[in-house]
Backbone as CSV, one residue per row, in Angstrom:
resi,resn,N_x,N_y,N_z,CA_x,CA_y,CA_z,C_x,C_y,C_z
1,MET,-4.227,-22.877,-22.315,-5.227,-21.977,-21.729,-5.945,-22.689,-20.580
2,THR,-6.101,-21.988,-19.445,-6.786,-22.578,-18.304,-8.285,-22.648,-18.574
3,THR,-8.886,-23.806,-18.280,-10.344,-23.893,-18.391,-10.928,-23.865,-16.987
4,HIS,-12.028,-23.147,-16.843,-12.663,-23.008,-15.537,-14.053,-23.615,-15.581
5,ALA,-14.441,-24.253,-14.486,-15.780,-24.850,-14.392,-16.839,-23.772,-14.583
6,MET,-17.852,-24.093,-15.391,-18.912,-23.126,-15.700,-20.277,-23.700,-15.302
7,PRO,-21.259,-22.827,-15.034,-22.613,-23.320,-14.753,-23.263,-23.854,-16.031
8,ASP,-24.445,-24.430,-15.888,-25.147,-24.945,-17.070,-25.504,-23.798,-18.023
9,ALA,-25.865,-24.168,-19.240,-26.057,-23.176,-20.311,-27.128,-22.143,-19.957
10,ASP,-28.232,-22.577,-19.343,-29.307,-21.644,-18.986,-28.820,-20.616,-17.969
11,THR,-28.097,-21.090,-16.952,-27.580,-20.179,-15.922,-26.567,-19.219,-16.536
12,GLN,-25.704,-19.758,-17.415,-24.731,-18.884,-18.094,-25.432,-17.775,-18.863
13,ALA,-26.494,-18.140,-19.573,-27.231,-17.160,-20.375,-27.864,-16.092,-19.472
14,THR,-28.418,-16.533,-18.327,-29.036,-15.592,-17.382,-27.997,-14.638,-16.817
15,LEU,-26.844,-15.180,-16.429,-25.790,-14.348,-15.856,-25.277,-13.330,-16.878
16,LYS,-25.133,-13.769,-18.116,-24.678,-12.845,-19.165,-25.696,-11.719,-19.363
17,GLN,-26.978,-12.103,-19.362,-28.039,-11.090,-19.523,-28.019,-10.111,-18.345
18,ASN,-27.870,-10.650,-17.138,-27.786,-9.790,-15.944,-26.619,-8.812,-16.057
19,PHE,-25.471,-9.328,-16.478,-24.265,-8.505,-16.604,-24.502,-7.383,-17.618
20,ASP,-25.097,-7.738,-18.758,-25.373,-6.736,-19.798,-26.326,-5.662,-19.283
21,THR,-27.352,-6.078,-18.525,-28.341,-5.136,-17.987,-27.689,-4.168,-17.001
22,VAL,-26.835,-4.700,-16.112,-26.150,-3.842,-15.138,-25.229,-2.857,-15.860
23,ARG,-24.512,-3.340,-16.863,-23.630,-2.443,-17.623,-24.432,-1.337,-18.304
24,GLN,-25.606,-1.701,-18.830,-26.458,-0.692,-19.485,-26.914,0.360,-18.474
25,ARG,-27.301,-0.095,-17.283,-27.699,0.851,-16.223,-26.551,1.789,-15.878
26,LEU,-25.362,1.217,-15.790,-24.178,2.000,-15.442,-23.892,3.045,-16.529
27,HIS,-23.976,2.629,-17.786,-23.777,3.558,-18.909,-24.793,4.690,-18.875
28,ALA,-26.077,4.332,-18.653,-27.144,5.339,-18.642,-26.946,6.323,-17.483
29,ALA,-26.552,5.783,-16.309,-26.339,6.644,-15.136,-25.160,7.584,-15.367
30,ALA,-24.095,7.062,-15.975,-22.911,7.889,-16.250,-23.261,8.997,-17.238
31,GLU,-24.047,8.645,-18.244,-24.451,9.640,-19.248,-25.284,10.749,-18.593
32,GLN,-26.220,10.340,-17.709,-27.070,11.311,-17.016,-26.233,12.238,-16.128
33,ALA,-25.155,11.671,-15.549,-24.302,12.458,-14.648,-23.238,13.245,-15.406
34,GLY,-23.168,13.055,-16.727,-22.138,13.734,-17.514,-20.745,13.223,-17.196
35,ARG,-20.651,11.934,-16.879,-19.359,11.333,-16.523,-19.014,10.222,-17.508
36,SER,-17.734,9.892,-17.587,-17.315,8.748,-18.398,-17.573,7.466,-17.621
37,VAL,-18.172,6.490,-18.279,-18.441,5.212,-17.603,-17.134,4.533,-17.197
38,ASP,-16.049,4.880,-17.877,-14.738,4.290,-17.547,-14.234,4.754,-16.180
39,ALA,-14.823,5.830,-15.654,-14.402,6.342,-14.344,-15.117,5.630,-13.195
40,ILE,-16.013,4.688,-13.543,-16.793,4.000,-12.508,-16.562,2.497,-12.627
41,GLN,-15.979,1.933,-11.590,-15.701,0.501,-11.604,-16.902,-0.283,-11.090
42,LEU,-17.161,-1.396,-11.737,-18.190,-2.320,-11.254,-17.508,-3.395,-10.399
43,LEU,-17.945,-3.498,-9.146,-17.468,-4.575,-8.286,-18.577,-5.619,-8.209
44,ALA,-18.296,-6.821,-8.697,-19.286,-7.902,-8.689,-19.244,-8.587,-7.327
45,VAL,-20.334,-8.450,-6.572,-20.368,-9.005,-5.211,-20.840,-10.452,-5.290
46,SER,-19.876,-11.359,-5.127,-20.123,-12.783,-5.395,-20.321,-13.621,-4.134
47,LYS,-20.527,-12.961,-2.981,-20.701,-13.721,-1.735,-21.869,-14.699,-1.855
48,THR,-21.683,-15.878,-1.290,-22.633,-17.009,-1.278,-22.846,-17.640,-2.657
49,LYS,-22.174,-17.140,-3.670,-22.352,-17.707,-5.016,-21.171,-18.623,-5.362
50,PRO,-21.425,-19.715,-6.089,-20.346,-20.669,-6.378,-19.325,-20.100,-7.360
51,ILE,-18.147,-20.712,-7.363,-17.057,-20.263,-8.248,-17.479,-20.322,-9.717
52,GLU,-18.376,-21.238,-10.065,-18.844,-21.327,-11.457,-19.513,-20.019,-11.896
53,TYR,-20.239,-19.380,-10.965,-20.892,-18.106,-11.293,-19.842,-17.006,-11.482
54,VAL,-18.822,-17.037,-10.629,-17.717,-16.077,-10.774,-17.069,-16.256,-12.150
55,ASN,-16.803,-17.506,-12.523,-16.172,-17.787,-13.822,-17.021,-17.266,-14.986
56,ALA,-18.349,-17.448,-14.870,-19.244,-17.015,-15.953,-19.223,-15.492,-16.110
57,ILE,-19.207,-14.764,-14.975,-19.161,-13.296,-15.043,-17.764,-12.829,-15.483
58,ALA,-16.730,-13.526,-15.026,-15.361,-13.170,-15.431,-15.197,-13.332,-16.940
59,GLU,-15.894,-14.302,-17.506,-15.809,-14.531,-18.954,-16.386,-13.347,-19.742
60,GLN,-17.217,-12.535,-19.091,-17.765,-11.339,-19.743,-16.796,-10.149,-19.663
61,GLY,-15.629,-10.374,-19.056,-14.637,-9.298,-18.955,-14.556,-8.667,-17.574
62,GLN,-15.365,-9.161,-16.626,-15.341,-8.624,-15.265,-14.118,-9.160,-14.517
63,THR,-13.349,-8.265,-13.885,-12.125,-8.713,-13.203,-12.157,-8.513,-11.686
64,CYS,-13.065,-7.650,-11.175,-13.064,-7.314,-9.741,-14.276,-7.919,-9.049
65,PHE,-14.004,-8.650,-7.971,-15.068,-9.353,-7.247,-14.986,-9.039,-5.759
66,GLY,-16.156,-8.927,-5.122,-16.231,-8.592,-3.701,-16.793,-9.746,-2.894
67,GLU,-16.182,-10.001,-1.747,-16.599,-11.105,-0.879,-16.763,-10.632,0.559
68,ASN,-17.746,-11.217,1.251,-18.024,-10.884,2.657,-17.553,-11.949,3.633
69,TYR,-17.558,-13.198,3.182,-17.324,-14.315,4.104,-15.952,-14.911,3.828
70,LEU,-15.114,-14.878,4.835,-13.686,-15.140,4.632,-13.408,-16.530,4.084
71,GLN,-13.927,-17.562,4.735,-13.570,-18.927,4.337,-13.975,-19.205,2.899
72,GLU,-15.198,-18.804,2.576,-15.710,-18.989,1.212,-14.844,-18.205,0.214
73,ALA,-14.466,-16.996,0.597,-13.653,-16.157,-0.290,-12.289,-16.777,-0.551
74,LEU,-11.653,-17.310,0.488,-10.311,-17.878,0.331,-10.324,-19.049,-0.643
75,GLU,-11.407,-19.833,-0.613,-11.518,-20.962,-1.551,-11.613,-20.451,-2.994
76,LYS,-12.335,-19.364,-3.186,-12.474,-18.805,-4.543,-11.160,-18.184,-5.019
77,ILE,-10.486,-17.472,-4.116,-9.214,-16.840,-4.483,-8.204,-17.891,-4.915
78,GLU,-8.228,-19.014,-4.213,-7.285,-20.100,-4.552,-7.527,-20.589,-5.983
79,GLN,-8.793,-20.617,-6.390,-9.121,-21.094,-7.739,-8.948,-20.020,-8.804
80,ARG,-9.104,-18.735,-8.412,-8.984,-17.643,-9.381,-8.060,-16.535,-8.874
81,PRO,-6.760,-16.866,-8.695,-5.826,-15.836,-8.239,-5.588,-14.749,-9.281
82,ASP,-6.061,-14.977,-10.518,-5.880,-13.997,-11.597,-6.856,-12.828,-11.482
83,LEU,-7.895,-12.967,-10.642,-8.885,-11.894,-10.488,-8.478,-10.970,-9.346
84,THR,-9.099,-9.790,-9.286,-8.838,-8.830,-8.205,-9.928,-8.998,-7.155
85,TRP,-9.514,-9.261,-5.915,-10.464,-9.603,-4.854,-10.519,-8.504,-3.801
86,HIS,-11.757,-8.069,-3.499,-12.011,-7.038,-2.494,-12.733,-7.682,-1.309
87,PHE,-12.242,-7.469,-0.100,-12.994,-7.905,1.079,-13.913,-6.765,1.482
88,ILE,-15.227,-7.053,1.604,-16.193,-5.984,1.857,-17.059,-6.257,3.087
89,GLY,-16.732,-7.310,3.841,-17.563,-7.667,4.984,-16.999,-7.171,6.303
90,PRO,-17.757,-7.404,7.403,-17.257,-7.053,8.729,-15.979,-7.836,9.031
91,ILE,-15.049,-7.205,9.736,-13.746,-7.837,10.002,-13.565,-8.057,11.499
92,GLN,-13.399,-9.326,11.872,-13.059,-9.645,13.261,-11.541,-9.610,13.403
93,SER,-11.083,-9.171,14.568,-9.635,-9.039,14.785,-8.878,-10.334,14.498
94,ASN,-9.484,-11.474,14.855,-8.761,-12.746,14.685,-8.764,-13.241,13.241
95,LYS,-9.379,-12.467,12.332,-9.426,-12.888,10.920,-8.569,-11.987,10.025
96,THR,-7.839,-11.038,10.625,-7.133,-10.073,9.774,-5.979,-10.691,8.995
97,LYS,-5.342,-11.728,9.541,-4.124,-12.247,8.891,-4.403,-12.788,7.476
98,PRO,-5.356,-13.725,7.316,-5.622,-14.205,5.950,-6.149,-13.111,5.016
99,ILE,-6.866,-12.136,5.581,-7.339,-11.021,4.742,-6.142,-10.217,4.246
100,ALA,-5.212,-9.921,5.156,-4.011,-9.151,4.788,-3.161,-9.908,3.773
101,GLU,-3.153,-11.223,3.889,-2.287,-12.030,3.016,-2.874,-12.255,1.626
102,GLN,-4.201,-12.370,1.532,-4.800,-12.889,0.297,-5.541,-11.858,-0.561
103,PHE,-6.002,-10.775,0.028,-6.839,-9.844,-0.734,-6.017,-8.715,-1.356
104,ASP,-6.581,-8.108,-2.397,-5.963,-6.951,-3.053,-6.479,-5.642,-2.446
105,TRP,-7.740,-5.679,-2.015,-8.399,-4.506,-1.443,-9.179,-4.925,-0.206
106,VAL,-9.269,-4.027,0.782,-10.186,-4.200,1.915,-10.998,-2.917,2.028
107,GLU,-12.324,-3.051,1.868,-13.186,-1.857,1.815,-13.885,-1.578,3.142
108,SER,-13.767,-2.498,4.092,-14.597,-2.393,5.301,-13.749,-2.146,6.546
109,VAL,-12.728,-1.296,6.419,-11.904,-0.948,7.585,-12.693,0.051,8.426
110,ASP,-13.176,-0.425,9.578,-14.119,0.378,10.368,-13.539,0.839,11.703
111,ARG,-12.278,0.466,11.996,-11.624,0.961,13.207,-10.116,0.860,13.034
112,LEU,-9.399,1.694,13.773,-7.946,1.791,13.608,-7.237,0.499,13.976
113,LYS,-7.756,-0.203,14.973,-7.142,-1.477,15.383,-7.033,-2.437,14.190
114,ILE,-8.076,-2.476,13.380,-8.085,-3.362,12.206,-7.044,-2.900,11.187
115,ALA,-6.968,-1.603,10.961,-5.981,-1.064,10.013,-4.561,-1.423,10.453
116,ARG,-4.280,-1.265,11.744,-2.933,-1.574,12.249,-2.604,-3.048,12.066
117,ARG,-3.572,-3.902,12.345,-3.335,-5.353,12.191,-3.116,-5.719,10.721
118,LEU,-3.921,-5.155,9.845,-3.757,-5.454,8.415,-2.364,-5.034,7.931
119,SER,-1.905,-3.879,8.388,-0.583,-3.397,7.981,0.517,-4.319,8.499
120,SER,0.413,-4.706,9.768,1.486,-5.529,10.352,1.494,-6.943,9.769
121,GLN,0.342,-7.398,9.238,0.250,-8.774,8.740,0.310,-8.871,7.217
122,ARG,0.451,-7.738,6.532,0.585,-7.771,5.071,1.976,-8.284,4.720
123,PRO,2.086,-9.351,3.905,3.423,-9.867,3.563,4.270,-8.776,2.887
124,PRO,5.507,-8.580,3.351,6.326,-7.481,2.832,6.634,-7.591,1.336
125,GLU,6.603,-8.823,0.807,6.909,-8.968,-0.630,5.728,-8.570,-1.516
126,LYS,4.569,-8.375,-0.917,3.394,-7.970,-1.699,3.291,-6.444,-1.737
127,ASP,2.567,-5.944,-2.749,2.283,-4.506,-2.798,1.486,-4.113,-1.560
128,PRO,1.551,-2.833,-1.153,0.706,-2.396,-0.037,-0.761,-2.755,-0.299
129,LEU,-1.467,-3.085,0.763,-2.877,-3.451,0.669,-3.704,-2.187,0.469
130,ASN,-4.522,-2.175,-0.577,-5.405,-1.028,-0.828,-6.556,-1.061,0.162
131,ILE,-6.784,0.032,0.876,-7.893,0.019,1.819,-8.785,1.243,1.675
132,LEU,-10.044,1.027,2.052,-11.022,2.101,2.149,-11.503,2.157,3.588
133,LEU,-11.724,3.348,4.101,-12.311,3.510,5.428,-13.830,3.489,5.287
134,GLU,-14.463,2.655,6.091,-15.926,2.577,6.059,-16.513,3.695,6.912
135,VAL,-17.448,4.449,6.329,-18.061,5.587,7.015,-19.535,5.283,7.280
136,ASN,-19.945,5.465,8.517,-21.351,5.293,8.891,-22.063,6.626,8.645
137,ILE,-22.343,6.891,7.382,-22.792,8.229,6.973,-24.207,8.548,7.469
138,SER,-25.034,7.511,7.654,-26.406,7.759,8.106,-26.553,7.599,9.614
139,ASP,-25.428,7.417,10.318,-25.431,7.297,11.774,-26.390,6.197,12.234
140,GLN,-26.273,5.023,11.603,-27.141,3.892,11.952,-26.500,3.083,13.079
141,GLU,-27.284,2.780,14.097,-26.746,2.009,15.216,-26.317,0.611,14.775
142,SER,-27.001,0.073,13.777,-26.713,-1.294,13.338,-25.480,-1.375,12.431
143,LYS,-24.954,-0.223,12.014,-23.856,-0.226,11.039,-22.521,0.108,11.692
144,ALA,-21.480,-0.571,11.212,-20.126,-0.258,11.660,-19.617,0.957,10.896
145,GLY,-18.420,1.391,11.250,-17.788,2.464,10.483,-17.464,3.680,11.324
146,PHE,-16.578,4.495,10.781,-16.216,5.757,11.411,-17.354,6.757,11.209
147,SER,-17.543,7.637,12.180,-18.482,8.741,11.949,-17.770,9.753,11.038
148,PRO,-18.521,10.585,10.332,-17.880,11.593,9.485,-16.890,12.464,10.272
149,LYS,-17.191,12.711,11.551,-16.287,13.531,12.371,-14.959,12.825,12.642
150,GLU,-14.995,11.488,12.736,-13.790,10.723,13.099,-12.883,10.430,11.912
151,VAL,-13.463,10.452,10.714,-12.767,9.846,9.582,-11.496,10.610,9.188
152,LEU,-11.478,11.927,9.346,-10.301,12.696,8.933,-9.098,12.367,9.818
153,GLU,-9.335,12.268,11.132,-8.233,11.908,12.041,-7.772,10.483,11.798
154,ALA,-8.738,9.587,11.584,-8.396,8.179,11.329,-7.539,8.062,10.074
155,ALA,-7.904,8.814,9.052,-7.160,8.758,7.789,-5.714,9.179,7.976
156,LYS,-5.488,10.187,8.825,-4.107,10.638,9.069,-3.259,9.519,9.643
157,GLU,-3.829,8.773,10.586,-3.042,7.669,11.164,-2.837,6.544,10.158
158,VAL,-3.892,6.197,9.431,-3.791,5.102,8.460,-2.726,5.415,7.410
159,GLN,-2.640,6.678,7.056,-1.663,7.113,6.062,-0.226,6.822,6.512
160,THR,0.000,6.678,7.811,1.355,6.406,8.325,1.678,4.907,8.348
161,LEU,0.695,4.055,8.093,0.922,2.596,8.154,1.524,2.136,6.832
162,ARG,2.749,1.646,6.900,3.523,1.549,5.650,3.090,0.432,4.715
163,ASN,2.375,-0.594,5.204,1.964,-1.677,4.306,0.533,-1.524,3.794
164,LEU,-0.010,-0.323,4.023,-1.349,-0.017,3.511,-1.271,1.159,2.554
165,SER,-2.187,1.141,1.576,-2.353,2.293,0.690,-3.788,2.775,0.850
166,LEU,-3.942,3.942,1.489,-5.280,4.483,1.728,-5.820,5.063,0.423
167,ARG,-6.887,4.443,-0.096,-7.389,4.824,-1.408,-8.690,5.620,-1.377
168,GLY,-9.381,5.625,-0.208,-10.616,6.408,-0.180,-11.588,5.896,0.853
169,LEU,-12.883,6.045,0.527,-13.957,5.803,1.489,-15.026,4.884,0.905
170,MET,-15.707,4.191,1.811,-16.831,3.318,1.440,-17.984,3.586,2.382
171,THR,-19.210,3.438,1.890,-20.368,3.566,2.781,-21.529,2.718,2.295
172,ILE,-22.406,2.376,3.255,-23.709,1.753,2.963,-24.745,2.609,3.691
173,PRO,-25.322,3.607,3.021,-26.271,4.486,3.718,-27.574,3.770,4.045
174,ALA,-28.358,4.382,4.922,-29.696,3.851,5.210,-30.518,3.857,3.924
175,PRO,-31.329,2.810,3.697,-32.113,2.768,2.458,-33.131,3.896,2.372
176,SER,-33.316,4.433,1.166,-34.323,5.476,0.902,-35.061,5.119,-0.374
177,ASP,-36.279,5.633,-0.500,-37.111,5.243,-1.641,-36.962,6.145,-2.857
178,THR,-36.627,7.422,-2.637,-36.590,8.340,-3.775,-35.144,8.683,-4.131
179,LEU,-34.950,9.061,-5.372,-33.610,9.413,-5.852,-33.030,10.562,-5.032
180,ASP,-33.837,11.581,-4.768,-33.347,12.741,-4.004,-32.903,12.342,-2.601
181,ALA,-33.712,11.501,-1.952,-33.379,11.059,-0.593,-32.119,10.188,-0.607
182,GLN,-31.974,9.362,-1.644,-30.776,8.523,-1.761,-29.525,9.377,-1.951
183,ARG,-29.683,10.482,-2.682,-28.504,11.297,-3.013,-27.931,12.048,-1.814
184,GLN,-28.779,12.383,-0.824,-28.322,13.255,0.260,-27.114,12.710,1.028
185,PRO,-27.175,11.472,1.571,-25.994,10.971,2.291,-24.801,10.753,1.362
186,LEU,-25.079,10.429,0.106,-23.994,10.184,-0.851,-23.265,11.485,-1.196
187,ALA,-24.013,12.585,-1.225,-23.390,13.901,-1.449,-22.453,14.240,-0.288
188,LYS,-22.857,13.879,0.944,-21.990,14.109,2.105,-20.697,13.299,1.982
189,MET,-20.812,12.095,1.447,-19.615,11.264,1.253,-18.660,11.910,0.249
190,ARG,-19.231,12.446,-0.817,-18.405,13.110,-1.837,-17.638,14.284,-1.210
191,GLU,-18.355,15.065,-0.394,-17.707,16.210,0.279,-16.614,15.743,1.238
192,LEU,-16.868,14.624,1.915,-15.903,14.073,2.867,-14.623,13.643,2.147
193,LEU,-14.786,12.992,0.995,-13.596,12.576,0.242,-12.818,13.802,-0.243
194,THR,-13.524,14.848,-0.663,-12.846,16.079,-1.100,-12.032,16.686,0.042
195,GLN,-12.625,16.707,1.235,-11.895,17.215,2.421,-10.637,16.391,2.680
196,LEU,-10.800,15.076,2.550,-9.681,14.155,2.792,-8.556,14.401,1.779
197,GLN,-8.936,14.602,0.521,-7.945,14.851,-0.537,-7.179,16.143,-0.274
198,GLN,-7.871,17.146,0.265,-7.206,18.425,0.574,-6.281,18.277,1.775
199,GLN,-6.699,17.460,2.730,-5.928,17.289,3.960,-4.712,16.386,3.756
200,LEU,-4.841,15.398,2.872,-3.754,14.435,2.639,-3.412,14.416,1.154
201,PRO,-2.837,15.499,0.644,-2.599,15.578,-0.816,-1.638,14.513,-1.323
202,GLU,-0.824,13.933,-0.407,0.151,12.932,-0.863,-0.462,11.537,-0.973
203,ALA,-1.668,11.338,-0.442,-2.300,10.003,-0.486,-3.037,9.808,-1.819
204,PRO,-3.035,8.567,-2.349,-3.725,8.308,-3.634,-5.233,8.139,-3.444
205,LEU,-5.885,9.197,-2.967,-7.307,9.100,-2.598,-8.188,9.274,-3.835
206,ASP,-8.436,8.146,-4.512,-9.148,8.215,-5.790,-10.427,7.391,-5.808
207,THR,-10.815,6.826,-4.651,-11.908,5.849,-4.664,-13.029,6.224,-3.701
208,LEU,-14.236,6.232,-4.245,-15.440,6.453,-3.451,-16.367,5.285,-3.773
209,SER,-16.397,4.300,-2.864,-17.170,3.077,-3.096,-18.543,3.243,-2.466
210,MET,-19.536,3.496,-3.306,-20.908,3.647,-2.808,-21.874,3.379,-3.953
211,GLY,-23.021,2.833,-3.580,-24.009,2.456,-4.578,-24.073,0.949,-4.727
212,MET,-25.302,0.424,-4.620,-25.539,-1.005,-4.802,-26.700,-1.164,-5.785
213,SER,-27.268,-2.361,-5.851,-28.322,-2.595,-6.851,-29.444,-1.572,-6.755
214,GLY,-29.810,-1.158,-5.526,-30.966,-0.282,-5.341,-30.710,1.205,-5.507
215,ASP,-29.436,1.631,-5.426,-29.180,3.085,-5.505,-28.000,3.415,-6.426
216,LEU,-27.783,2.580,-7.409,-26.682,2.764,-8.366,-26.740,4.155,-9.008
217,GLU,-27.924,4.550,-9.475,-28.048,5.828,-10.203,-27.701,7.013,-9.307
218,ALA,-28.229,7.005,-8.085,-27.942,8.098,-7.145,-26.443,8.181,-6.870
219,ALA,-25.812,7.018,-6.717,-24.378,6.987,-6.399,-23.544,7.563,-7.544
220,VAL,-23.882,7.196,-8.764,-23.133,7.699,-9.925,-23.318,9.210,-10.061
221,LEU,-24.531,9.683,-9.806,-24.779,11.133,-9.862,-23.951,11.879,-8.815
222,GLU,-23.670,11.228,-7.686,-22.915,11.882,-6.614,-21.418,11.541,-6.634
223,GLY,-20.944,10.997,-7.745,-19.498,10.864,-7.906,-18.877,9.545,-7.478
224,SER,-19.698,8.518,-7.267,-19.133,7.212,-6.914,-18.149,6.751,-7.995
225,THR,-17.029,6.179,-7.557,-16.076,5.616,-8.525,-16.138,4.098,-8.545
226,GLU,-16.981,3.526,-7.654,-17.142,2.070,-7.642,-18.521,1.722,-7.098
227,VAL,-19.277,0.956,-7.862,-20.571,0.467,-7.374,-20.451,-1.029,-7.107
228,ARG,-21.073,-1.468,-6.010,-20.970,-2.858,-5.576,-22.302,-3.556,-5.877
229,ILE,-22.310,-4.417,-6.872,-23.564,-5.021,-7.329,-23.524,-6.534,-7.119
230,GLY,-24.491,-7.032,-6.352,-24.587,-8.474,-6.108,-25.861,-9.050,-6.679
231,THR,-26.990,-8.702,-6.064,-28.291,-9.291,-6.422,-28.603,-9.148,-7.915
232,ASP,-28.410,-7.954,-8.470,-28.782,-7.734,-9.873,-27.876,-8.466,-10.854
233,LEU,-26.719,-8.899,-10.379,-25.810,-9.681,-11.236,-26.049,-11.183,-11.066
234,PHE,-26.067,-11.606,-9.800,-26.037,-13.039,-9.509,-27.375,-13.610,-9.079
235,GLY,-28.391,-12.753,-8.881,-29.654,-13.229,-8.354,-29.673,-13.137,-6.836
236,ALA,-30.801,-13.471,-6.235,-30.954,-13.352,-4.780,-29.901,-14.173,-4.054
237,ARG,-29.544,-13.677,-2.870,-28.492,-14.333,-2.074,-28.920,-15.741,-1.668
238,ASN,-27.993,-16.678,-1.706,-28.307,-18.064,-1.272,-28.448,-18.112,0.241
């Protein structure tokens, strides 16, 4: 059996407690939404956190981890190739090759040029790379992503790229303070995915990645199939 480096006992206990708390929130949100918690994947966002923290959360049964920073992520993947790794950060054109080679999922595809590069650089012996199109649902100048108007056309082209598997959409809406305000852009995302499913019935469009530590409940109520949790699992970013 492989042994993995672990944090000290106090940190392990804190991480386990954090994991249990997040799972409880997820269960409660699913119950409120009348959904099965099994239909909502937890993505543990481990950026800036050491591999020991990843190992401690993986020991709780967590298998999917999200990373923003390429170099740091590649070091972790090398140590834990048994886990499922999602790239969720901004993508520079000159960084697509290692992303295409090493990751299982890319959630932050924000322009067609990136999709084409990922497809051409995905090793042919590997399964197609699972990708999500990033949507700038709140029309924020500071945020990357396709506008809701662009996403349907973009999806049609991505669907033709043979080394990619288009699985759905991802968004980071503008922050809001109330549950109702949080739900509004997320409801638009749900409608957008439904339109996409009708337009591309042959694509495996089963993923709506939305919701983080601050808006998990709103996201689950609006049909999110994956919530990306970092701070509430691992503590404040280093």
